[in-house]
Biopython code that builds the backbone (N, CA, C, O; Angstrom):
import numpy as np
from Bio.PDB.StructureBuilder import StructureBuilder

atoms = [
    (1, "UNK", "N", (130.742, 20.109, 239.311)),
    (1, "UNK", "CA", (129.966, 20.878, 240.594)),
    (1, "UNK", "C", (128.132, 21.271, 240.248)),
    (1, "UNK", "O", (127.639, 20.847, 239.203)),
    (2, "UNK", "N", (127.688, 21.700, 240.764)),
    (2, "UNK", "CA", (126.514, 22.331, 240.336)),
    (2, "UNK", "C", (126.368, 23.498, 240.966)),
    (2, "UNK", "O", (126.868, 23.714, 242.070)),
    (3, "UNK", "N", (125.683, 24.326, 240.327)),
    (3, "UNK", "CA", (125.273, 25.967, 240.308)),
    (3, "UNK", "C", (123.944, 25.960, 240.492)),
    (3, "UNK", "O", (123.200, 25.273, 239.792)),
    (4, "UNK", "N", (123.602, 26.586, 241.280)),
    (4, "UNK", "CA", (121.810, 26.749, 241.596)),
    (4, "UNK", "C", (121.793, 27.713, 240.588)),
    (4, "UNK", "O", (122.568, 28.614, 240.268)),
    (5, "UNK", "N", (120.192, 27.109, 239.954)),
    (5, "UNK", "CA", (119.858, 27.732, 239.418)),
    (5, "UNK", "C", (119.547, 29.202, 239.520)),
    (5, "UNK", "O", (119.787, 29.864, 238.511)),
    (6, "UNK", "N", (119.100, 29.765, 240.471)),
    (6, "UNK", "CA", (118.712, 31.200, 240.466)),
    (6, "UNK", "C", (120.229, 32.060, 240.707)),
    (6, "UNK", "O", (120.275, 33.235, 240.346)),
    (7, "UNK", "N", (121.525, 31.372, 241.368)),
    (7, "UNK", "CA", (122.773, 32.279, 241.418)),
    (7, "UNK", "C", (123.118, 32.381, 239.769)),
    (7, "UNK", "O", (123.205, 33.508, 239.281)),
    (8, "UNK", "N", (123.258, 31.540, 239.164)),
    (8, "UNK", "CA", (123.558, 31.447, 237.959)),
    (8, "UNK", "C", (122.798, 32.707, 236.890)),
    (8, "UNK", "O", (123.454, 33.502, 236.217)),
    (9, "UNK", "N", (120.805, 32.625, 236.958)),
    (9, "UNK", "CA", (120.759, 33.098, 236.110)),
    (9, "UNK", "C", (121.364, 34.858, 236.279)),
    (9, "UNK", "O", (121.388, 35.562, 235.269)),
    (10, "UNK", "N", (121.808, 35.404, 237.603)),
    (10, "UNK", "CA", (122.264, 36.501, 238.584)),
    (10, "UNK", "C", (123.513, 36.553, 237.702)),
    (10, "UNK", "O", (123.870, 37.368, 236.851)),
    (11, "UNK", "N", (124.045, 35.472, 238.154)),
    (11, "UNK", "CA", (125.503, 36.156, 237.081)),
    (11, "UNK", "C", (125.495, 36.251, 235.827)),
    (11, "UNK", "O", (126.328, 37.028, 235.360)),
    (12, "UNK", "N", (124.874, 35.755, 235.168)),
    (12, "UNK", "CA", (124.426, 35.855, 233.634)),
    (12, "UNK", "C", (123.884, 37.063, 233.538)),
    (12, "UNK", "O", (124.621, 37.799, 232.882)),
    (13, "UNK", "N", (122.900, 37.598, 233.911)),
    (13, "UNK", "CA", (122.233, 38.661, 233.967)),
    (13, "UNK", "C", (122.712, 39.398, 232.824)),
    (13, "UNK", "O", (123.920, 39.478, 232.599)),
    (14, "UNK", "N", (121.642, 40.067, 231.913)),
    (14, "UNK", "CA", (122.410, 41.304, 231.040)),
    (14, "UNK", "C", (122.117, 42.591, 231.359)),
    (14, "UNK", "O", (121.127, 42.768, 232.069)),
    (15, "UNK", "N", (122.760, 43.552, 230.992)),
    (15, "UNK", "CA", (122.647, 44.675, 231.088)),
    (15, "UNK", "C", (121.603, 45.340, 231.604)),
    (15, "UNK", "O", (121.435, 45.855, 232.709)),
    (16, "UNK", "N", (120.412, 45.195, 229.928)),
    (16, "UNK", "CA", (119.203, 45.354, 229.837)),
    (16, "UNK", "C", (118.005, 45.529, 230.821)),
    (16, "UNK", "O", (117.045, 46.298, 230.873)),
    (17, "UNK", "N", (118.648, 44.072, 231.883)),
    (17, "UNK", "CA", (118.074, 43.497, 232.515)),
    (17, "UNK", "C", (117.584, 43.384, 233.659)),
    (17, "UNK", "O", (116.562, 42.864, 234.107)),
    (18, "UNK", "N", (119.242, 44.453, 234.484)),
    (18, "UNK", "CA", (119.212, 44.929, 235.800)),
    (18, "UNK", "C", (117.928, 45.798, 235.840)),
    (18, "UNK", "O", (117.556, 45.679, 237.008)),
    (19, "UNK", "N", (117.058, 46.598, 235.210)),
    (19, "UNK", "CA", (116.556, 47.326, 235.953)),
    (19, "UNK", "C", (115.111, 46.448, 236.282)),
    (19, "UNK", "O", (114.344, 46.798, 237.179)),
    (20, "UNK", "N", (114.918, 45.484, 235.577)),
    (20, "UNK", "CA", (113.819, 44.009, 236.764)),
    (20, "UNK", "C", (114.260, 43.835, 238.229)),
    (20, "UNK", "O", (113.576, 43.091, 238.932)),
    (21, "UNK", "N", (115.405, 44.486, 238.792)),
    (21, "UNK", "CA", (115.826, 43.944, 239.767)),
    (21, "UNK", "C", (115.992, 44.627, 241.267)),
    (21, "UNK", "O", (116.136, 44.421, 242.472)),
    (22, "UNK", "N", (115.824, 45.821, 239.978)),
    (22, "UNK", "CA", (116.105, 47.375, 241.164)),
    (22, "UNK", "C", (114.210, 47.628, 241.933)),
    (22, "UNK", "O", (113.985, 48.447, 242.824)),
    (23, "UNK", "N", (113.288, 46.857, 241.402)),
    (23, "UNK", "CA", (112.574, 47.542, 242.082)),
    (23, "UNK", "C", (112.343, 46.453, 243.677)),
    (23, "UNK", "O", (111.780, 46.805, 244.714)),
    (24, "UNK", "N", (112.988, 45.110, 243.378)),
    (24, "UNK", "CA", (113.086, 44.239, 244.288)),
    (24, "UNK", "C", (114.118, 44.681, 245.468)),
    (24, "UNK", "O", (114.157, 44.279, 246.631)),
    (25, "UNK", "N", (115.071, 45.784, 244.701)),
    (25, "UNK", "CA", (116.060, 45.825, 245.881)),
    (25, "UNK", "C", (116.116, 47.319, 246.590)),
    (25, "UNK", "O", (117.048, 47.687, 247.304)),
    (26, "UNK", "N", (115.219, 47.931, 246.340)),
    (26, "UNK", "CA", (114.626, 48.695, 246.739)),
    (26, "UNK", "C", (113.914, 48.740, 247.942)),
    (26, "UNK", "O", (114.763, 49.441, 248.493)),
    (27, "UNK", "N", (113.309, 48.628, 248.569)),
    (27, "UNK", "CA", (112.810, 48.038, 250.280)),
    (27, "UNK", "C", (113.784, 48.012, 251.217)),
    (27, "UNK", "O", (113.706, 48.506, 252.342)),
    (28, "UNK", "N", (114.878, 47.321, 250.660)),
    (28, "UNK", "CA", (116.129, 46.880, 251.389)),
    (28, "UNK", "C", (117.017, 47.698, 251.780)),
    (28, "UNK", "O", (117.628, 47.312, 252.777)),
    (29, "UNK", "N", (117.514, 49.330, 251.098)),
    (29, "UNK", "CA", (118.626, 49.756, 251.321)),
    (29, "UNK", "C", (118.220, 51.024, 252.639)),
    (29, "UNK", "O", (119.027, 51.786, 253.172)),
    (30, "UNK", "N", (116.429, 50.899, 252.959)),
    (30, "UNK", "CA", (117.008, 51.050, 254.432)),
    (30, "UNK", "C", (117.321, 50.674, 255.900)),
    (30, "UNK", "O", (117.698, 51.072, 257.002)),
    (31, "UNK", "N", (116.756, 49.265, 254.888)),
    (31, "UNK", "CA", (117.919, 48.172, 256.636)),
    (31, "UNK", "C", (119.222, 47.874, 256.349)),
    (31, "UNK", "O", (120.017, 47.511, 257.215)),
    (32, "UNK", "N", (119.506, 48.007, 255.147)),
    (32, "UNK", "CA", (121.430, 48.077, 254.824)),
    (32, "UNK", "C", (121.987, 49.007, 255.654)),
    (32, "UNK", "O", (122.904, 49.008, 256.475)),
    (33, "UNK", "N", (121.020, 49.977, 255.133)),
    (33, "UNK", "CA", (122.030, 51.591, 255.988)),
    (33, "UNK", "C", (121.487, 51.154, 257.560)),
    (33, "UNK", "O", (122.025, 51.996, 258.281)),
    (34, "UNK", "N", (121.247, 50.882, 257.820)),
    (34, "UNK", "CA", (120.843, 51.033, 259.679)),
    (34, "UNK", "C", (121.858, 50.031, 259.459)),
    (34, "UNK", "O", (122.998, 50.439, 259.238)),
    (35, "UNK", "N", (121.552, 48.292, 259.490)),
    (35, "UNK", "CA", (123.170, 47.267, 259.778)),
    (35, "UNK", "C", (124.732, 48.099, 259.455)),
    (35, "UNK", "O", (125.753, 47.539, 259.853)),
    (36, "UNK", "N", (124.858, 49.650, 258.612)),
    (36, "UNK", "CA", (125.670, 49.737, 258.313)),
    (36, "UNK", "C", (126.068, 50.943, 259.513)),
    (36, "UNK", "O", (127.208, 51.378, 259.683)),
    (37, "UNK", "N", (124.748, 51.400, 260.355)),
    (37, "UNK", "CA", (125.582, 52.501, 261.174)),
    (37, "UNK", "C", (125.545, 51.879, 261.595)),
    (37, "UNK", "O", (126.692, 52.139, 261.960)),
    (38, "UNK", "N", (125.145, 50.280, 262.531)),
    (38, "UNK", "CA", (125.969, 50.095, 263.327)),
    (38, "UNK", "C", (126.352, 49.838, 263.879)),
    (38, "UNK", "O", (126.430, 50.200, 265.053)),
    (39, "UNK", "N", (127.177, 48.438, 262.904)),
    (39, "UNK", "CA", (128.571, 48.696, 262.306)),
    (39, "UNK", "C", (128.983, 49.402, 263.013)),
    (39, "UNK", "O", (129.176, 49.361, 264.228)),
    (40, "UNK", "N", (129.284, 50.705, 261.647)),
    (40, "UNK", "CA", (130.115, 51.394, 262.398)),
    (40, "UNK", "C", (130.245, 52.171, 263.706)),
    (40, "UNK", "O", (131.230, 52.879, 263.917)),
    (41, "UNK", "N", (129.383, 52.055, 264.466)),
    (41, "UNK", "CA", (129.139, 52.651, 265.818)),
    (41, "UNK", "C", (129.916, 51.795, 266.982)),
    (41, "UNK", "O", (130.560, 52.138, 267.973)),
    (42, "UNK", "N", (129.428, 50.034, 266.192)),
    (42, "UNK", "CA", (130.160, 48.934, 267.533)),
    (42, "UNK", "C", (131.707, 48.766, 266.942)),
    (42, "UNK", "O", (132.516, 47.990, 267.450)),
    (43, "UNK", "N", (131.868, 49.234, 266.305)),
    (43, "UNK", "CA", (133.166, 48.933, 265.443)),
    (43, "UNK", "C", (134.162, 50.629, 265.949)),
    (43, "UNK", "O", (135.151, 50.512, 266.673)),
    (44, "UNK", "N", (133.911, 51.420, 265.671)),
    (44, "UNK", "CA", (134.580, 52.844, 265.914)),
    (44, "UNK", "C", (134.674, 53.292, 267.540)),
    (44, "UNK", "O", (135.651, 53.659, 268.193)),
    (45, "UNK", "N", (133.185, 53.103, 267.948)),
    (45, "UNK", "CA", (132.772, 53.092, 270.035)),
    (45, "UNK", "C", (133.379, 52.175, 270.884)),
    (45, "UNK", "O", (132.766, 51.179, 271.267)),
    (46, "UNK", "N", (134.274, 52.359, 271.143)),
    (46, "UNK", "CA", (134.540, 50.956, 271.863)),
    (46, "UNK", "C", (133.885, 50.909, 273.188)),
    (46, "UNK", "O", (133.820, 49.775, 273.663)),
    (47, "UNK", "N", (133.319, 51.992, 273.994)),
    (47, "UNK", "CA", (132.312, 52.339, 274.885)),
    (47, "UNK", "C", (131.329, 51.353, 274.989)),
    (47, "UNK", "O", (130.968, 51.056, 276.128)),
    (48, "UNK", "N", (130.513, 50.439, 273.460)),
    (48, "UNK", "CA", (129.239, 50.330, 273.271)),
    (48, "UNK", "C", (129.788, 48.838, 273.482)),
    (48, "UNK", "O", (129.172, 48.333, 274.421)),
    (49, "UNK", "N", (130.802, 47.891, 272.896)),
    (49, "UNK", "CA", (131.227, 47.175, 272.963)),
    (49, "UNK", "C", (131.583, 46.567, 274.832)),
    (49, "UNK", "O", (131.181, 45.492, 275.278)),
    (50, "UNK", "N", (132.255, 47.410, 275.472)),
    (50, "UNK", "CA", (132.789, 47.267, 276.624)),
    (50, "UNK", "C", (131.415, 47.556, 277.507)),
    (50, "UNK", "O", (131.370, 46.626, 278.312)),
    (51, "UNK", "N", (130.256, 48.438, 277.724)),
    (51, "UNK", "CA", (129.475, 48.251, 278.186)),
    (51, "UNK", "C", (128.332, 47.075, 278.298)),
    (51, "UNK", "O", (127.985, 46.399, 279.266)),
    (52, "UNK", "N", (127.983, 47.089, 277.245)),
    (52, "UNK", "CA", (126.813, 46.269, 277.369)),
    (52, "UNK", "C", (126.374, 45.156, 277.702)),
    (52, "UNK", "O", (125.224, 44.780, 277.924)),
    (53, "UNK", "N", (128.277, 44.135, 277.755)),
    (53, "UNK", "CA", (128.273, 42.663, 278.265)),
    (53, "UNK", "C", (127.810, 43.042, 279.598)),
    (53, "UNK", "O", (126.728, 42.545, 279.910)),
    (54, "UNK", "N", (128.388, 43.829, 280.492)),
    (54, "UNK", "CA", (128.173, 44.209, 281.821)),
    (54, "UNK", "C", (126.439, 45.065, 282.510)),
    (54, "UNK", "O", (126.032, 45.275, 283.653)),
    (55, "UNK", "N", (125.781, 45.374, 280.962)),
    (55, "UNK", "CA", (124.484, 45.641, 281.548)),
    (55, "UNK", "C", (124.131, 44.762, 281.364)),
    (55, "UNK", "O", (123.196, 44.434, 282.095)),
    (56, "UNK", "N", (124.533, 43.846, 280.406)),
    (56, "UNK", "CA", (123.552, 42.674, 280.195)),
    (56, "UNK", "C", (123.479, 41.418, 281.462)),
    (56, "UNK", "O", (122.639, 40.535, 281.630)),
    (57, "UNK", "N", (124.752, 41.764, 282.260)),
    (57, "UNK", "CA", (124.544, 40.822, 283.341)),
    (57, "UNK", "C", (125.951, 39.800, 282.731)),
    (57, "UNK", "O", (125.602, 38.620, 282.784)),
    (58, "UNK", "N", (127.211, 39.923, 282.257)),
    (58, "UNK", "CA", (127.993, 38.589, 281.210)),
    (58, "UNK", "C", (129.223, 38.980, 282.394)),
    (58, "UNK", "O", (130.305, 38.394, 282.377)),
]
sb = StructureBuilder()
sb.init_structure("model")
sb.init_model(0)
sb.init_chain("A")
sb.init_seg("    ")
for serial, (resi, resn, name, xyz) in enumerate(atoms, 1):
    if name == "N":
        sb.init_residue(resn, " ", resi, " ")
    sb.init_atom(name, np.array(xyz, "f"), 0.0, 1.0, " ", f" {name:<3s}", serial, name[0])
structure = sb.get_structure()
């Protein structure tokens, strides 16, 4: 079984090199937080999932 080189490097990345990945992941936090908020809303507010198809004509 072959493993992609990038995935292999991330799995064996030493702790002293994690600071190199932080600048790349930092810009993603606003997007991840936004997606998490919408996921919680859609999951726990049933009116959204029941009303939206009707508004779209489905």
